[in-house]
Residue, then its C-alpha position, 0 to 999 in steps of 0.5 A: m500500499g502507498r503512503t499519502t503525503g500532504a493533503a488527504a488522499a481521495t476516496p475511491d469515488e473522489t478523484p482530485d478533479t472531482t474533489a476540487k470541483a466539489r470545493r468550488i461548488r461549496a464555496p459560492r454556497a458558503s459565500r451565499w449563506r454568509r451574505a444571507l446572514l449579513a442581510a438578516l443582521i442588517t435588517t434586524a439592525v433596523v427593525a429591532p433597535l438596540s437596547g442600552a443606556a446612552r452615555p451620559g452627556i459630557p458638558a462642554p462650552a459652545p463652539a467659539l463664534l468665529p467668521a469663516p477663516t481666511a489666510a489672514t485669520l487662520d492663526r486666530t481661528y486655531e488659537a480660539n479653538r485651542a482655548n475652547a478645547a482647554e475649557a472643555s477639558r476643565m469642564a469634563e474633568a469637573h464632571g468626572d470624565r477623565d478620559r474625555a478631559v485628557a482627550d480635550r487637553a491634548m487638542a488644546d496643545p499649542s501645536r494643534r491647528f483646528l478650524t472647528f472644535d465642539g466638545r459637546g456630546s460625541g464631539l466634532a473637530t476639523e484639524v489641519f496638517g500643513d500650511l493650508a493657506h499656501a497649499d497647492r494640494v489639499a487632501v480632506l479625510v472623511p471618517g467612518s463609523d465610531t469616530s468621535i473625540d473619544t476615538y480621534d487619535r486613530f483618525r488623526d494618525a491617518a491624516r498625519a501619516l498621509h501628510v508625512r508621505l505628501t510632504r516627502e513625495a511632493p515635487k519641490g515647491t509644491g505645498t501640501a496640507v491634509v484636513a481631518w474633517l470630523g464634521y458630523e456625528t458618525p454612526g456606531t458600527v453596531s447601531t440602527t444608523v450604520t445601515t441607512t443614509g440618515r447620518a449621511d444626509q445630515a452630514a452632506p450639507k455640512l460637508r458642502e459648506f466646508i468645501r465651499q469655505l475651504r475653496a474661499l480660503t485656498g483659492r481656485d487653483a488649489h487641487v482638492s481631493l476628498l478621501c472617504h473611508s467606510y461610512g464616510s463614503v456614504v457621506c461623500g456620496r450624498a454630498a458629491s453633486g454639490l462639491d467642488v473637488d477634483d478627486l473623490a476616493l472611496v476606500g473600504s466602502p459599503g456603497t454610496g447610496v447610488d448605482t453608478a459613478g455618474a449618478l454622483h453627478t460630480p465632475a471629480r475623478v471617482w476612485a475606489a479601493r478595498g483591501g484584501d483583508d477588509w470585512v466590508a467585502e462581505v457586506p451585501h451590496i443591497r438597497l431595500d425599503l423596509f418599513g419606510t426606511t431605506v437599508g443598504f447602499g447599493t452597488d459595490p464601488l469596485s464593480p465594473s458596472f459602478g464605473a470608478r477607477v479602481f486602484a490597488a490597496g494591498d492586503g490590508g484590513h478595514s483600518d489599514y488604508f492609511r497605514p505607513g508603507s501600505t500600498s493604499l497610502a502610496n496610491l492615495t498620495r499619488i492621487v492627491l499629487g495628481e500623479t494619476s498615471e503612477v497609480s497602481h491597479d490590482 
């Protein structure tokens, strides 16, 4: 009798070819079961609201009343928002929330540059990296779910990593800046809001207004790229038709709420990428009307039928698109710098 090595030997009725065929049949079935389960979970999230007490409100001052910033007033804007963050830290400390007090205090550091800051509730902030007033190339990052002042550092790390790479690779004489726009209340990853466009619909006019002010500040000649992660791509999709941007990149996107890039009604180049280990790949790309609520975000932006420019993102997971040294960060840098012919594809 012969020995088997490596994989188990086929039974008399299973030749290697028939075994491989059976595996190919089982794989799609398993995938269909996973997608059916995810669809059921999405439905449950909408029709069966999650229970649990909301986090008690954290006291903080109202945002500083400031006019739209200009190149001449940027420093005063930064100073006013740092002062607001410092006061928010003192109020959070008095309230007994030490974690929020620490987060607010870090934002009050003299090195930080905020166009906006609001420490109330989950918190909102718009932070600048680089010399925004003189930038030729500007990237605006829009975050996905579970981003707040309490989790802000991971969002900030993404913006800083992009700015470091832009600074290193920009042609001599090209000014760059990155803006981390936490300008809306993001949904929780496990919540009734993450599967609908409700939060994105509320955020869209805020994003349009921010881009309008950014254009007034930087001038018409600046190249503006909008980089939208996860649920942030839903926000960008809802706002797209009113945005004066040159490039719109969707990374780790569950969908945009429309079925084609053309339906975004934007003159911007539309890009899309997903890492090889991103769980979003398993999210069903559906859009259903359930009890008066639209669930899901439609066509996968990586689908050929959507019509985006698909670029390589490597093997990273859902939180790895701005990881230093990653394929996705390299390609996002090229998009922001306008080096579109250098963008790599799968």
